[in-house]
C-alpha positions as CSV (number, residue, x, y, z in Angstrom):
1,X,11.9,8.7,71.1
2,X,8.2,7.7,71.4
3,X,7.4,11.0,72.9
4,X,9.0,12.8,69.9
5,X,7.1,10.8,67.4
6,X,3.9,11.3,69.4
7,X,4.6,15.1,69.4
8,X,5.1,15.2,65.6
9,X,1.9,13.3,65.1
10,X,0.0,15.6,67.3
11,X,1.5,18.6,65.6
12,X,0.5,17.2,62.2
13,X,-3.0,16.3,63.4
14,X,-3.5,19.9,64.7
15,X,-2.6,21.5,61.4
16,X,-5.3,22.9,59.1
17,X,-6.6,20.6,56.4
18,X,-5.0,22.7,53.7
19,X,-1.6,22.2,55.3
20,X,-2.2,18.5,55.7
21,X,-3.0,18.2,52.0
22,X,0.2,20.2,51.2
23,X,2.4,18.0,53.4
24,X,0.9,14.9,51.9
25,X,0.9,16.1,48.3
26,X,4.5,17.3,48.4
27,X,6.2,13.9,48.7
28,X,3.4,12.3,46.5
29,X,4.2,14.7,43.6
30,X,7.8,15.6,44.0
31,X,9.2,12.0,44.5
32,X,7.3,10.5,41.5
33,X,8.2,13.6,39.5
34,X,11.9,13.0,40.2
35,X,11.6,9.3,39.5
36,X,9.7,10.0,36.3
37,X,12.4,12.4,35.1
38,X,15.1,9.9,36.1
39,X,13.7,6.7,34.5
40,X,11.5,7.9,31.6
41,X,14.4,8.6,29.3
42,X,16.0,5.1,29.8
43,X,12.7,3.3,29.7
44,X,11.5,5.1,26.5
45,X,14.9,4.7,24.9
46,X,15.0,1.0,25.6
47,X,11.4,0.6,24.3
48,X,12.1,2.6,21.1
49,X,15.3,0.7,20.4
50,X,13.6,-2.6,21.0
51,X,10.7,-1.7,18.6
52,X,13.1,-0.3,16.1
53,X,15.1,-3.6,16.1
54,X,11.9,-5.5,15.3
55,X,10.8,-3.0,12.7
56,X,14.1,-3.0,11.0
57,X,14.2,-6.8,10.7
58,X,10.5,-7.0,9.5
59,X,11.1,-4.2,7.0
60,X,14.3,-5.8,5.7
61,X,12.5,-9.2,5.3
62,X,9.8,-7.4,3.3
63,X,12.3,-5.6,1.1
64,X,14.5,-8.6,0.4
65,X,11.4,-10.6,-0.5
66,X,10.2,-8.0,-3.0
67,X,13.7,-7.7,-4.6
68,X,14.0,-11.5,-4.8
69,X,10.6,-11.5,-6.6
70,X,12.0,-8.8,-9.0
71,X,15.0,-10.9,-9.8
72,X,12.8,-14.0,-10.4
73,X,10.7,-11.9,-12.7
74,X,13.8,-11.0,-14.8
75,X,14.6,-14.7,-15.1
76,X,11.0,-15.5,-16.0
77,X,11.2,-12.8,-18.7
78,X,14.2,-14.7,-20.1
79,X,12.5,-18.1,-20.0
80,X,9.3,-16.8,-21.6
81,X,11.3,-15.0,-24.3
82,X,13.2,-18.3,-24.9
83,X,9.9,-20.2,-25.4
84,X,8.5,-17.5,-27.7
85,X,11.8,-17.4,-29.8
86,X,11.6,-21.2,-30.1
87,X,8.3,-20.7,-31.9
88,X,9.9,-18.5,-34.5
89,X,10.6,-20.8,-37.5
90,X,12.4,-18.1,-39.5
91,X,14.9,-17.6,-36.7
92,X,15.8,-21.3,-36.7
93,X,16.4,-21.2,-40.5
94,X,18.2,-17.8,-40.4
95,X,21.7,-19.2,-40.7
96,X,20.8,-21.5,-43.6
97,X,19.1,-18.7,-45.5
98,X,22.1,-16.4,-45.0
99,X,24.5,-19.1,-46.3
100,X,22.6,-19.8,-49.5
101,X,21.4,-16.3,-50.4
102,X,24.1,-14.2,-48.9
103,X,21.5,-12.3,-46.7
104,X,17.8,-12.3,-46.1
105,X,15.6,-10.3,-48.3
106,X,14.8,-6.9,-46.9
107,X,11.1,-7.7,-46.5
108,X,11.8,-11.0,-44.7
109,X,14.4,-9.4,-42.4
110,X,11.9,-6.6,-41.6
111,X,9.1,-9.2,-40.8
112,X,11.5,-11.3,-38.7
113,X,12.7,-8.2,-36.8
114,X,9.2,-7.1,-36.0
115,X,8.2,-10.5,-34.9
116,X,11.2,-11.0,-32.5
117,X,10.9,-7.5,-31.1
118,X,7.2,-7.9,-30.6
119,X,7.9,-11.0,-28.6
120,X,10.4,-9.1,-26.4
121,X,7.9,-6.3,-26.0
122,X,5.2,-8.7,-25.0
123,X,7.4,-10.3,-22.3
124,X,8.3,-6.8,-21.1
125,X,4.6,-6.0,-20.8
126,X,4.1,-9.0,-18.5
127,X,7.2,-8.2,-16.4
128,X,7.2,-4.4,-16.1
129,X,10.1,-4.4,-13.7
130,X,12.4,-5.2,-16.6
131,X,13.8,-2.0,-18.1
132,X,15.0,-3.3,-21.4
133,X,16.1,-6.4,-23.3
134,X,18.5,-7.2,-26.1
135,X,18.6,-10.4,-28.3
136,X,21.5,-11.2,-30.5
137,X,21.0,-14.0,-33.0
138,X,23.8,-16.4,-34.1
139,X,24.6,-14.1,-37.0
140,X,25.0,-11.3,-34.5
141,X,21.9,-9.4,-35.6
142,X,20.7,-7.3,-32.7
143,X,17.0,-7.1,-31.7
144,X,15.9,-4.8,-28.9
145,X,12.9,-3.5,-27.0
146,X,14.0,0.1,-27.7
147,X,16.0,1.6,-30.6
148,X,18.3,3.3,-28.2
149,X,19.7,0.0,-27.2
150,X,21.4,-0.6,-30.5
151,X,24.0,2.1,-29.7
152,X,27.4,0.6,-29.0
153,X,26.5,-2.8,-30.4
154,X,30.0,-3.4,-31.7
155,X,31.4,-2.9,-28.2
156,X,28.7,-5.2,-26.8
157,X,29.6,-8.0,-29.3
158,X,33.3,-7.6,-28.3
159,X,32.5,-7.5,-24.5
160,X,33.4,-10.1,-21.9
161,X,29.7,-10.2,-20.9
162,X,28.7,-11.3,-24.4
163,X,31.6,-13.8,-24.6
164,X,30.7,-15.3,-21.2
165,X,27.1,-15.9,-22.3
166,X,28.4,-17.3,-25.6
167,X,30.5,-19.9,-23.8
168,X,27.7,-20.9,-21.4
169,X,25.4,-23.9,-21.6
170,X,22.1,-22.0,-21.4
171,X,21.9,-21.3,-17.7
172,X,21.1,-17.9,-16.2
173,X,24.2,-15.7,-15.7
174,X,23.9,-12.6,-13.5
175,X,26.4,-9.9,-14.1
176,X,27.3,-7.3,-11.4
177,X,25.6,-3.9,-11.3
178,X,27.5,-1.6,-13.6
179,X,27.5,1.4,-15.8
180,X,28.4,0.7,-19.4
181,X,28.2,2.3,-22.9
182,X,26.4,-0.5,-24.8
183,X,23.0,-2.1,-24.8
184,X,21.6,0.3,-22.2
185,X,19.0,3.1,-22.4
186,X,21.2,5.6,-20.4
187,X,24.9,5.3,-20.1
188,X,24.9,7.3,-16.8
189,X,22.5,4.9,-15.1
190,X,23.6,1.6,-13.4
191,X,21.9,-1.5,-14.6
192,X,21.8,-5.2,-13.4
193,X,21.9,-7.6,-16.3
194,X,21.0,-11.3,-16.6
195,X,22.3,-13.2,-19.7
196,X,21.1,-16.4,-21.2
197,X,22.0,-18.5,-24.3
198,X,18.8,-19.2,-26.2
199,X,18.8,-22.8,-27.4
200,X,16.5,-24.7,-29.8
201,X,14.5,-26.9,-27.4
202,X,14.3,-29.7,-30.0
203,X,17.9,-29.7,-31.5
204,X,19.7,-27.8,-28.7
205,X,21.3,-25.7,-31.3
206,X,22.1,-22.1,-30.4
207,X,19.5,-19.6,-31.6
208,X,21.1,-16.5,-30.0
209,X,21.9,-14.7,-26.8
210,X,19.5,-12.7,-24.6
211,X,20.4,-9.9,-22.2
212,X,17.8,-8.6,-19.8
213,X,18.4,-5.3,-17.9
214,X,17.0,-4.1,-14.6
215,X,17.6,-0.4,-13.7
216,X,19.2,0.3,-10.3
217,X,16.4,2.7,-9.6
218,X,13.9,-0.1,-9.8
219,X,15.7,-1.7,-6.8
220,X,16.1,1.5,-4.8
221,X,12.5,2.6,-5.3
222,X,11.4,-0.5,-3.4
223,X,13.1,0.4,-0.2
224,X,13.3,4.2,-0.3
225,X,9.8,4.8,1.1
226,X,10.2,2.2,3.8
227,X,11.6,2.7,7.3
228,X,11.5,5.3,10.1
229,X,12.2,9.0,9.4
230,X,15.5,8.7,11.3
231,X,17.0,6.1,9.0
232,X,20.1,7.0,7.0
233,X,18.8,4.9,4.1
234,X,18.9,1.4,2.9
235,X,21.6,0.2,0.5
236,X,22.6,-3.2,-1.0
237,X,26.2,-4.6,-1.1
238,X,27.4,-7.6,-3.0
239,X,29.9,-10.2,-2.0
240,X,32.8,-8.0,-3.1
241,X,31.7,-5.3,-0.6
242,X,30.6,-3.0,-3.4
243,X,27.5,-0.8,-3.0
244,X,25.3,-1.9,-5.9
245,X,22.1,0.0,-5.0
246,X,21.5,3.0,-2.7
247,X,19.0,5.8,-2.3
248,X,22.1,8.1,-2.1
249,X,23.6,8.0,-5.6
250,X,26.9,9.2,-4.2
251,X,27.5,5.8,-2.6
252,X,26.6,3.8,-5.7
253,X,29.2,1.4,-7.1
254,X,31.7,2.4,-4.3
255,X,33.4,0.0,-2.0
256,X,32.7,-0.2,1.8
257,X,35.3,0.7,4.3
258,X,37.3,-2.4,5.4
259,X,36.0,-2.1,9.0
260,X,32.4,-1.8,7.8
261,X,32.8,-4.6,5.3
262,X,33.9,-7.1,8.0
263,X,31.0,-6.2,10.2
264,X,28.4,-6.6,7.4
265,X,29.9,-9.8,6.0
266,X,30.4,-11.4,9.4
267,X,27.3,-13.7,9.4
268,X,24.0,-14.5,7.9
269,X,21.9,-11.8,9.5
270,X,23.8,-9.0,11.3
271,X,22.1,-6.8,13.8
272,X,24.3,-4.9,16.2
273,X,25.2,-1.5,17.6
274,X,28.4,-0.1,16.1
275,X,30.4,3.1,16.4
276,X,31.3,5.0,13.3
277,X,34.6,6.8,12.6
278,X,33.2,10.1,14.0
279,X,32.2,8.4,17.2
280,X,28.5,8.3,16.4
281,X,26.6,5.1,17.5
282,X,24.3,3.5,15.0
283,X,22.1,0.4,14.8
284,X,23.2,-1.6,11.8
285,X,21.1,-4.4,10.0
286,X,22.5,-6.6,7.3
287,X,20.2,-9.2,5.9
288,X,21.1,-11.6,3.1
289,X,19.1,-12.4,0.0
290,X,17.9,-15.9,-0.9
291,X,18.3,-15.3,-4.6
292,X,21.6,-13.5,-4.9
293,X,24.8,-13.2,-2.9
294,X,23.9,-9.8,-1.7
295,X,23.0,-8.1,1.6
296,X,20.5,-5.4,2.4
297,X,22.0,-2.9,4.9
298,X,20.3,-0.3,7.0
299,X,21.8,2.1,9.5
300,X,19.9,4.3,12.1
301,X,21.7,6.8,14.3
302,X,20.9,6.2,18.0
303,X,21.2,10.0,18.6
304,X,18.4,10.6,16.0
305,X,16.4,7.7,17.3
306,X,16.4,8.9,20.9
307,X,16.1,12.6,20.2
308,X,12.3,12.6,20.5
309,X,12.6,10.6,23.7
310,X,14.8,13.3,25.3
311,X,12.3,15.9,24.2
312,X,9.4,14.0,25.7
313,X,11.3,13.6,29.0
314,X,11.9,17.4,29.1
315,X,8.2,18.0,28.4
316,X,7.3,15.5,31.2
317,X,9.5,17.4,33.6
318,X,8.0,20.7,32.6
319,X,4.4,19.5,32.8
320,X,5.2,17.8,36.1
321,X,6.6,21.0,37.5
322,X,3.5,22.9,36.4
323,X,1.3,20.2,37.9
324,X,3.2,20.6,41.2
325,X,2.5,24.3,41.3
326,X,-1.2,23.7,40.5
327,X,-1.5,21.0,43.0
328,X,-0.1,23.2,45.8
329,X,-2.4,26.0,44.8
330,X,-5.4,23.5,44.7
331,X,-4.4,22.1,48.1
332,X,-4.5,25.6,49.6
333,X,-8.0,26.2,48.2
334,X,-9.5,22.9,49.1
335,X,-11.3,22.3,52.3
336,X,-12.1,19.2,54.2
337,X,-15.8,19.5,53.3
338,X,-15.0,19.4,49.6
339,X,-11.9,17.1,49.7
340,X,-13.5,14.1,51.3
341,X,-16.5,13.7,48.9
342,X,-14.2,14.4,45.9
343,X,-11.8,11.7,47.0
344,X,-14.8,9.3,47.4
345,X,-15.9,10.1,43.9
346,X,-12.3,9.7,42.6
347,X,-12.3,6.2,44.1
348,X,-15.4,5.4,42.2
349,X,-13.8,6.8,39.0
350,X,-10.8,4.5,39.5
351,X,-13.1,1.5,39.9
352,X,-14.9,2.5,36.7
353,X,-11.6,2.8,34.9
354,X,-10.5,-0.7,36.0
355,X,-13.8,-2.5,35.8
356,X,-16.9,-2.7,33.6
357,X,-18.6,0.7,32.9
358,X,-21.9,-1.0,33.2
359,X,-21.6,-0.7,37.0
360,X,-23.0,2.7,38.1
361,X,-21.5,5.1,40.6
362,X,-23.0,5.0,44.1
363,X,-24.6,8.4,44.9
364,X,-25.1,9.0,48.6
365,X,-25.7,12.8,48.7
366,X,-27.5,15.5,46.9
367,X,-24.9,18.2,46.9
368,X,-22.6,19.2,44.0
369,X,-20.6,15.9,44.3
370,X,-23.9,14.0,44.2
371,X,-24.9,15.8,41.1
372,X,-21.6,14.9,39.5
373,X,-22.1,11.3,40.4
374,X,-25.6,11.3,38.9
375,X,-24.4,13.0,35.8
376,X,-21.6,10.5,35.5
377,X,-24.1,7.6,35.7
378,X,-26.1,9.2,32.9
379,X,-22.9,9.7,30.8
380,X,-21.9,6.0,31.4
381,X,-25.3,4.9,30.2
382,X,-25.0,7.0,27.0
383,X,-21.4,5.7,26.4
384,X,-22.7,2.1,26.7
385,X,-25.4,2.9,24.2
386,X,-23.0,4.6,21.8
387,X,-20.6,1.6,22.1
388,X,-23.4,-0.8,21.1
389,X,-24.4,1.5,18.3
390,X,-20.9,1.9,16.9
391,X,-20.3,-1.9,17.0
392,X,-23.6,-2.5,15.2
393,X,-22.7,0.1,12.5
394,X,-19.2,-1.3,12.1
395,X,-20.7,-4.8,11.7
396,X,-23.1,-3.5,9.1
397,X,-20.3,-1.8,7.2
398,X,-18.3,-5.0,7.1
399,X,-21.4,-7.0,6.0
400,X,-22.2,-4.5,3.1
401,X,-18.5,-4.4,2.2
402,X,-18.3,-8.2,2.1
403,X,-21.5,-8.5,0.2
404,X,-20.3,-6.0,-2.5
405,X,-17.0,-7.8,-2.8
406,X,-18.6,-11.2,-3.1
407,X,-21.0,-9.7,-5.7
408,X,-18.0,-8.6,-7.8
409,X,-16.1,-11.9,-7.5
410,X,-19.0,-13.9,-8.9
411,X,-17.8,-16.9,-10.8
412,X,-19.8,-16.2,-13.9
413,X,-18.2,-12.8,-14.5
414,X,-14.8,-14.3,-14.0
415,X,-15.5,-17.2,-16.3
416,X,-17.1,-15.0,-19.0
417,X,-14.1,-12.8,-19.0
418,X,-11.8,-15.8,-19.4
419,X,-13.9,-17.0,-22.2
420,X,-13.6,-13.6,-23.8
421,X,-9.8,-13.7,-23.5
422,X,-9.8,-17.2,-25.0
423,X,-11.9,-16.1,-28.0
424,X,-9.6,-13.1,-28.6
425,X,-6.5,-15.3,-28.5
426,X,-8.1,-17.9,-30.8
427,X,-9.0,-15.2,-33.3
428,X,-5.4,-13.8,-33.2
429,X,-6.4,-10.5,-31.4
430,X,-3.5,-10.9,-29.0
431,X,-3.2,-7.2,-28.2
432,X,-6.9,-7.1,-27.3
433,X,-6.6,-10.3,-25.2
434,X,-3.7,-8.7,-23.4
435,X,-5.7,-5.6,-22.7
436,X,-8.6,-7.7,-21.4
437,X,-6.3,-9.6,-19.1
438,X,-4.8,-6.5,-17.8
439,X,-8.3,-5.0,-17.2
440,X,-9.4,-8.1,-15.3
441,X,-6.3,-8.0,-13.1
442,X,-6.8,-4.2,-12.5
443,X,-10.5,-4.7,-11.7
444,X,-9.8,-7.3,-8.9
445,X,-6.8,-5.4,-7.6
446,X,-8.9,-2.3,-6.9
447,X,-11.9,-4.5,-5.7
448,X,-9.7,-6.1,-3.1
449,X,-7.5,-2.9,-2.4
450,X,-5.4,-4.7,0.3
451,X,-8.4,-4.5,2.7
452,X,-8.9,-0.8,2.3
453,X,-12.5,0.4,2.4
454,X,-11.9,4.0,1.3
455,X,-10.0,4.8,-1.9
456,X,-9.7,7.8,-4.2
457,X,-12.1,8.7,-6.9
458,X,-9.2,8.2,-9.4
459,X,-8.8,4.5,-8.2
460,X,-12.6,4.0,-8.3
461,X,-12.8,5.3,-11.9
462,X,-9.8,3.1,-12.9
463,X,-11.7,0.1,-11.5
464,X,-14.8,1.2,-13.4
465,X,-12.9,1.6,-16.7
466,X,-11.5,-1.9,-16.3
467,X,-15.0,-3.3,-15.7
468,X,-16.5,-1.3,-18.6
469,X,-13.7,-2.3,-21.0
470,X,-14.4,-6.0,-20.3
471,X,-18.2,-5.5,-20.6
472,X,-17.9,-3.4,-23.8
473,X,-15.7,-6.1,-25.3
474,X,-18.3,-8.7,-24.5
475,X,-21.3,-6.6,-25.5
476,X,-19.8,-4.4,-28.3
477,X,-23.1,-4.3,-30.0
478,X,-25.1,-3.4,-26.9
479,X,-23.6,-0.1,-25.5
480,X,-20.8,2.3,-25.4
481,X,-19.7,4.5,-22.5
482,X,-18.3,7.9,-21.6
483,X,-16.6,9.0,-18.4
484,X,-16.5,12.8,-17.7
485,X,-15.4,13.5,-14.1
486,X,-13.4,16.7,-13.4
487,X,-9.8,16.4,-12.4
488,X,-10.5,18.4,-9.2
489,X,-12.6,15.5,-7.9
490,X,-10.0,12.7,-8.6
491,X,-8.1,12.9,-5.3
492,X,-11.2,13.0,-3.0
493,X,-12.1,9.9,-1.1
494,X,-15.0,7.4,-1.9
495,X,-15.9,4.0,-0.6
496,X,-14.6,1.4,-3.0
497,X,-17.1,-0.4,-5.3
498,X,-19.5,2.6,-5.3
499,X,-19.9,3.2,-9.0
500,X,-19.4,-0.3,-10.4
501,X,-22.6,-1.8,-9.0
502,X,-24.6,1.1,-10.5
503,X,-23.0,0.6,-13.9
504,X,-23.6,-3.1,-13.7
505,X,-27.3,-2.4,-12.9
506,X,-27.6,-0.1,-15.9
507,X,-26.1,-2.8,-18.2
508,X,-28.0,-5.9,-17.0
509,X,-31.4,-4.3,-16.0
510,X,-31.4,-1.3,-18.3
511,X,-29.6,-1.8,-21.6
512,X,-29.9,-5.6,-22.1
513,X,-33.7,-5.4,-21.8
514,X,-33.8,-2.4,-24.2
515,X,-33.2,-4.5,-27.3
516,X,-31.2,-1.8,-29.1
517,X,-27.9,0.0,-28.8
518,X,-27.5,2.2,-25.7
519,X,-25.2,4.6,-24.0
520,X,-23.8,4.9,-20.4
521,X,-22.5,8.2,-19.2
522,X,-20.6,8.8,-15.9
523,X,-20.3,12.4,-14.8
524,X,-19.1,14.2,-11.7
525,X,-19.6,17.6,-10.2
526,X,-18.9,19.5,-7.1
527,X,-21.8,21.1,-5.1
528,X,-20.4,23.2,-2.2
529,X,-18.9,20.6,0.2
530,X,-20.6,17.7,-1.6
531,X,-19.5,15.6,-4.5
532,X,-22.1,14.2,-6.9
533,X,-21.4,11.3,-9.3
534,X,-24.1,10.5,-11.8
535,X,-24.5,7.3,-13.8
536,X,-26.9,7.8,-16.7
537,X,-28.3,5.3,-19.2
538,X,-30.9,5.3,-21.9
539,X,-32.2,1.8,-21.1
540,X,-35.7,0.7,-20.1
541,X,-35.6,2.5,-16.8
542,X,-37.2,1.4,-13.5
543,X,-40.7,0.4,-12.8
544,X,-42.6,2.7,-10.4
545,X,-42.9,-0.3,-8.0
546,X,-39.2,-0.8,-8.0
547,X,-38.5,2.8,-7.2
548,X,-41.0,2.6,-4.3
549,X,-39.4,-0.5,-3.0
550,X,-36.0,1.2,-3.1
551,X,-37.2,4.3,-1.2
552,X,-38.8,2.1,1.5
553,X,-35.6,0.1,2.0
554,X,-36.9,-3.2,0.4
555,X,-34.4,-5.3,-1.7
556,X,-35.0,-7.0,-5.0
557,X,-32.8,-8.6,-7.6
558,X,-32.8,-5.4,-9.6
559,X,-31.9,-3.1,-6.8
560,X,-29.8,-5.2,-4.4
561,X,-26.5,-3.6,-5.6
562,X,-28.0,-0.1,-5.4
563,X,-29.4,-0.7,-2.0
564,X,-26.1,-2.0,-0.7
565,X,-24.2,1.0,-2.0
566,X,-26.8,3.4,-0.6
567,X,-26.8,1.8,2.9
568,X,-23.0,1.7,3.0
569,X,-22.7,5.4,2.1
570,X,-25.3,6.3,4.8
571,X,-23.4,4.3,7.4
572,X,-20.1,6.1,6.5
573,X,-21.4,9.7,6.1
574,X,-24.9,9.9,7.5
575,X,-28.4,10.0,6.2
576,X,-27.8,13.3,4.3
577,X,-25.9,11.3,1.7
578,X,-26.6,8.3,-0.4
579,X,-28.2,7.4,-3.8
580,X,-31.0,9.2,-5.6
581,X,-32.7,7.6,-8.6
582,X,-34.6,9.5,-11.2
583,X,-36.2,7.3,-13.9
584,X,-39.3,7.0,-16.1
585,X,-40.1,3.7,-17.6
586,X,-38.8,3.4,-21.1
587,X,-36.7,6.6,-20.8
588,X,-33.6,5.4,-19.0
589,X,-32.4,6.2,-15.5
590,X,-30.2,8.8,-13.7
591,X,-28.6,7.4,-10.5
592,X,-26.9,10.2,-8.4
593,X,-24.4,9.4,-5.7
594,X,-23.9,12.1,-3.1
595,X,-21.0,12.0,-0.6
596,X,-19.1,14.7,1.3
597,X,-15.8,16.0,0.0
598,X,-13.1,14.4,2.1
599,X,-9.5,13.1,1.7
600,X,-7.7,10.2,3.4
601,X,-8.4,6.5,3.9
602,X,-10.9,6.9,6.7
603,X,-13.9,9.3,6.4
604,X,-15.6,10.8,9.3
605,X,-18.8,9.0,10.2
């Protein structure tokens, strides 16, 4: 036995190096290839299913939270409307006036109707998730947020829904999702309705009955974009097992199969693999709502989920087979003189991969392998330098981004805007106060942008319009503005808070010092593969010394915002881009922003 093993070893030792490499490579490549083909499918499938489980639960929690918020907003609508209606003195005396005079004069009725419907419209402006609202006073006069809602009012007054609210004690009453022919904007669309008896908060007498509608599409639009591509779609079922909301309208307001209903209603949060009637396996998630007796259900086919895994496994086998052929061919070509140094270099490469790249490769020869080692050392040095440079640039981007955001969230701007809203409210300009409030909210919404650094030109201009609306309301006698940017530029990308600091500089350092009424113009144009946005004003302009400071990179109180924007653009896109200022003292200033045309959230640096 020992002689046989010794003979085989001698035979192997006496083979040429090409044959030795082949004999060694065959088991090293074939066996891992077979194992890879055997285990990759199961491993990838388990990984995908595990990640999908977590994603489904996380996405379901997010969706249920958003829908719960929507339902709370509908109740808040009703509560705000109740408080506003309690302020309406004519509504409280409506029944008495009707008894004595037979009916209200036409002029008084028109004024009362306008006042009540304005209150409903104002509440709807605050809670935009609400599709429509209907208020019925105690004399069964109907007031709506839309004239279409008055259709079928006789049916509404005779309906069980109206009678149920009429018998209630003022609590919120939610009615099931339904399609009906009264007090809706579209009889073919399902709506969810909450009803509330409106009471006089002082005497507890009934003032009327309020019905608030939420369109089913408002619910389904929340979860339609969410989830992996393979998902069959989210849908919501109530305690009766009826589908009350679904992306597929064919399932809407239809009952679940008895088997599926038992699985979904089995517990608080259901997550299991089930087999459908056609034998297909699916992952099913059913998560309850905290606000309503509903469950959000999602189904994902396991076949669809693992289809890409099977494709990847086949690709791995195919690539592995090709690699095997190439390895055999390479083993035949290689010689011992080349193989040994290359293996030594490969060991160094493995060490570099597993350890710090600061440690250079040991070069012991001056042949081709030695040249490769020397070149690798040079490359590692450059990579280290690039890593340091990239980190520094990223840190600078964050610092400029934070500085600009902090500049926009200055307390005095926020307080001044609140003072403006207060003055508008005190002077009875409620509509202007509402617009100012909306502009302030929109301004900070875009300024924060959920952490995004790159937004579209459209969003940047919306942010700028919100800012200019507030400032023009504060300084109505100081300036007006005009925005003229072509539609073809609106979908291109731009770092957020690029234009607003330039406009702020024009207002505070250009027009306020002018002493007379001025103008601000924002224009855009396309120059080859570059976008130019220009902020023009006819204020006092820049001093030559200020322009010189700006060009040399110095900062001052007048140019801090401009310098921050300029540096941030250069960090993102390179030194070819940035801000150019053209100004003569006393003749205004033209500030031009040049950035490359690009789309997407992250621009190329």
